[in-house]
N, C-alpha and C positions, 0 to 999 in steps of 0.2 A: 266261326272260331279264328281266331286271331293268334299267330303263332308270336310269341314275345321274341323282342328283336334280338340280336347276337350283339353282345359286347366285342367293340373292338380289339382283337389281341395287341398287346402291347408288349413291346419289347425293354428288359430292364438292362440301362445303358450303366455300367460300371465306370468308376474313376481309375485313371492310368495306374496307380499302385495297384490296386484289386487286379486289375486286367496284367499286370508283371506277376503276379503273385499266382496266378492261375494259370499264367502259363509257365512260370517256374514249376509250380508244382504237376503239370501234366507231363512235364520232360521225366522232371526226377522221376516220377511215379514208372514211368518205363526204360526199361532195361535193353529194351531194343533201337534202332534208329528210326525215327516218324519222318515220313515227309511233311513239305511245309503244309502241303492237301489235306492232312490228317488233322495237323496242328489248326490250323483256318477253319477245318470244318467241327471241331471241337470243344476248344477255348472260347469263355463266355466271351463277348463284347467283338471277336472276330464272326460267331459260327452265325448268326441270324444274317447279316450282310451278305457273307460268303456264299452261305447256300441258298438264299431266295433272292440276292442283289441282282441288279444290271450288271452288265460290263465295265461300265463306267465305277460303280459301286464297289465289284470285285476287285476291280485295281487299288481303288481307293483304300480297301481290308491288305494289301499285299504291301502297300507306302505305311500303311499306319504299322504293320507287322517289324518292317527294316526300321523304322524309327523305335518301334520296343529297343531291339537287339543293339541300335544306337547307344541309345538310352542307360541300357543294365550294362555295357560292356563299359559304358562311365564309371559304373561302380566296380567293376573288379568280375562281373560272371559276363562270360565271353558265348555265345550261341554263335555256333559254327557247324558248316557242312562237316559230316562225319568223314573219313577217311575212304570209307565204302560207300556206292552208292547203291538204291535198294530198287526191286522193279516197280513202276510205280499199278495202283490197281487196273485190273478188268486192260492193260497193255503190255505190249513184250520191250518197253522202254524203259531204262535205269535214269532214273532222277537222283537230285541230293536229299539226304535227311539230315535229320539233325540226331543229336544224341548229347544228353548232360548229365556228363559222371558226378556222383555225390563228392569223389575225390577232387576234383576240379573247382569247388566251392569252399574258399577261403573267408570265413566271417571277417571283416574288417574292424579295426578297433573304432571307437566311436569315442569323437571329441566334439567341445562346446565349440563354437565359431569363433569366441574369442580367444582360444590357443589356437587356432589356425595358423598355419606356418612357424608354430614354434617347432624346433626339433625335438621329437620324442627319443629318451634313454631305452625304450623298448626294444621290441625284437621290429623288424623290418617288415612289417605286414601292411598293407594297405588301410587308410583311415575316413571315416565318413564325418564331415563336422555336421553337425545339431545346433540348431539356436536354442536358446534356454529354453523360450518358450514353448519348443515344438518336444524338447527332452522330457518337459512337466507331461505334456499331454498322452507323450508315450506311457509315461508312467503310472500315469492315472486313469489311462485306458487298460493297460494290462493289469492293473489291480481290480478294476471293477471286475474284467472277463474272470480274475480268477476269484475272485470271493462269490461268485455265480456257483462256484461249487462241481457239480454234473454237468457244467459247459464241455462237450468234446474240445475246444480250445482251452481248455484250462491248462493241458501239460506245454503247451507253445507258450500261454500267459506267463508261466513260471519259467520257463527257461529265458522267455523276453526281458522277463525282472533280473535273471541273474547274470545276462550281459548287461542290461545297465549299471546293475549294482558295479559288477568290475569294473568296467572301462569307466563308469562315469559317476564314481560314487558320492552321493548327495547326503548332508549330513541332515537329517532332521532336527526338529527343535527340542530340545531334551536328549537327543540321539549324542550319546559320547563316543559311538565308534569309531574309528580311523583307521582307514588303508592307507597303509605303506609299501611303496613300491621301491626295490632294488634297483638301481643304476645296472644296467648290462653292458660290458665290455666291449672293445674291437672284438677283442678273439672269439668270444661267444656269439656276436652278431655273423661273424665269418663263418660258423661250425655251421648255425641255424641255417642260413643262407646256401651254402654247399648241402644239406642232408638234404634240404626243400627242393633244387633244382636236382637232386638224385632220384627224390621221388618222382618229380614233373617229367622227366625226362626217362628215366628205369635205366639208369646208371650205378655201378657200384661207387663205394668211398672208401679210399684209404684212408686211417684216424689213426692217433697213439689213445689206446682209451685205457682207464684208469680202473683196474677191476678190484672191486674194495674187498671180494673176499679173500683174493690171493695177495692182496695190501701190495701190487705191482701193475706199472704199465706196460703194454706191449702194442707192438702193431698190429690191427685188424684190418680187413677185408669185408666191409658190410653191403649189403644188396636193403638198401632202406625202402621200405614197404609202405610206410606213414609215419606221420610225426603226430602227437598229441599232447596236450599240457592237459595236466592232470597233478593234485597234490599242490600244485605251485614250482611244480618241475615240466621243463619237455623231457618226452621219450621219443626215441627212434625204435618202433618193431620191424623190423628186419632179419634176413638171414645171414646168418654167419660163415662166411663163405669156411675160415679155418675147422669148423664144428661141421660143416653142415645141417646146424640144424635153427630155428628158428630162435632170437634170443630178442631182448629190450633193453635198451643200452640209455643212459640219462645223457643226456646231451653238455651237461656243465662238467662231466668226466670226459670228454674228448677236447681234442686239440690237434692243430695239425691236419686236420680236416679235408680232403682232395679229390675231388671226381677222375675215377680212372678213365684210360682213353685204350681203345683198341678193339677188337671185336669180341673180347672176353669181359669186357665192361658191362654189356647190357645185359641184361636180367628179364624176366618175366614176373607179375606175380601169380602165384594160386589162386584157382577160380574161386574157392571158397574163404579166402582170407578177407577180414574185414577189420578197420582199427577199434569198430564198435564194439569188438568182443575183450576188448581191453579198458575201455574207458572207464566200466562199473570197478574195476578190481583195486582193491586197496594197495600202496607200495609194497607189503610184503608178499604180494599176489603177484606179481609182474616178474615170474620167473618161471622158466618150464622144469625146475628142478620139483622132486618130491615133497609133498605137505607132510609137516607136520602138526599136527592135535596139540596146541597149547592152551592151557587151561590158565586164565587171568580172573581174580576178583580185583574189583573195579569200583571206589568206595562214591558215594553221591559228594558231589553234584556229575562229577564225571563220566557218571555209570547212565546218568538219564541222558545226557550230550552222547553217548559212545551209540545207545539202543535209537536214539531219533537219527542216528546216521547209518541205521543198518548195518555195523560195524559188527561179526561174530555171530554166533549163535548162542543164545539164553541156555545154562546147564541149571541155573538155580534162578528160579524167578525172584523179583527185588524181594531185599528181607528188610526189616523192619527198620535199620536204620538208612534203607535206600540204595545198599550196595547190591551188587550182583558178581555172580559169575558166567563170563561169558568163555566159548572157547574157537579158536582161531584158526584158520588153514593158511601154518605158515610158511613160503617156500622161500622167502630171502627172511633169513632171521635177522642181518645186520640193520636193516630197514624196517622191520617190529620192531627191535629193542630201540633206536632212536625214536622209534613213536612213543613209544611207553616212558623214557627216560623224563619230559618234562612233566608228567603225573605225580611224580615224586612219589610221595606215602598213600598217593589215592590208588596206585596199581601194585598188585602183590600176584608176582606169580604161583601159581600152586605146580605146575607140573607140564614137560618132562620137568628133572632133575638140572638136566646140561643149560636149560635155556634160564632157572635161576641162578645159577652160578654166574651164567653169563651178563644177565642183567646188574648183577652186584660190582662184576667188574667194571662193567662202563658206569655203574654210580660212582665206586671209587677212584675210576679216573677223572670223570668230571669232576669231583669236589676236588682231586690234585691240582685241578688246573686252578683251582679259585684261592688254594690252599696260601 
């Protein structure tokens, strides 16, 4: 009896882009520093040659890793040794280790090659130029993955489409949607750069801040823990030193921002803090004040849009006319009332009475501006 011949084992080679993504995913998935040996032993397209290759092959893998670091550095992703060395496996020697923190990754703006070199009027964030053909391929690929429905890549594909639509809006045939951007002044750019540097260097920032609730401007010392863009505005989440409490600040209400110096300028971010905790909040939830439950009847079609955005809780299901009664947890009343104003007669606050009065006052004030 002859045994069947064993098929030779084949090693799947991946593209450089896929290898880079595998490397980033590996580092982002670990909250501790890892050695170069761990990276080369576990990341696809390094592993096979590193574990089973000759000395010359292993040296080629090392060089490939160094080239990949340089390539990622050109995109703004720096993979550098951690400040503290770690002990190598099965030895008493300390070696360099790498750790990629999510806060170190800032998504660059995307722009078409034809627009390269044109000064942007937006925030000072690095950009990547794409060819029109590459943009079409990326968009089509993300749409196809999203159409699969149950694919584990569905959420990343949806995120990629949002990024492409925000940075490079393409008007399809018959699509009347137009995206408008508002130029950002030099003062706003300076505030943004100062806050970003404060986040990166862990330095407190002093600024003049307008508090809309008290209708006054005052000097504030802020320890910036993180920045986020949500609902069309940049926010800074950080500790207000004068109140010794975590607060959310809108960057467009800041001016004269400057980094503090000296020993008391430095701060540490609490271990449990994450900007992600704030990203899914509506503007009226971006406060640490007590929440007030506000009931609103929203007419069709605004009701459908509000429900599709996952805003509020349904108190009464859709009525025959398409309206719905929703309840919102409001911590920042001013932001909530400003959100309701464009709804006009489509939105009616049912309670509490204080909010009914305040919305009527805001509407009267806006009408007076146009009278």
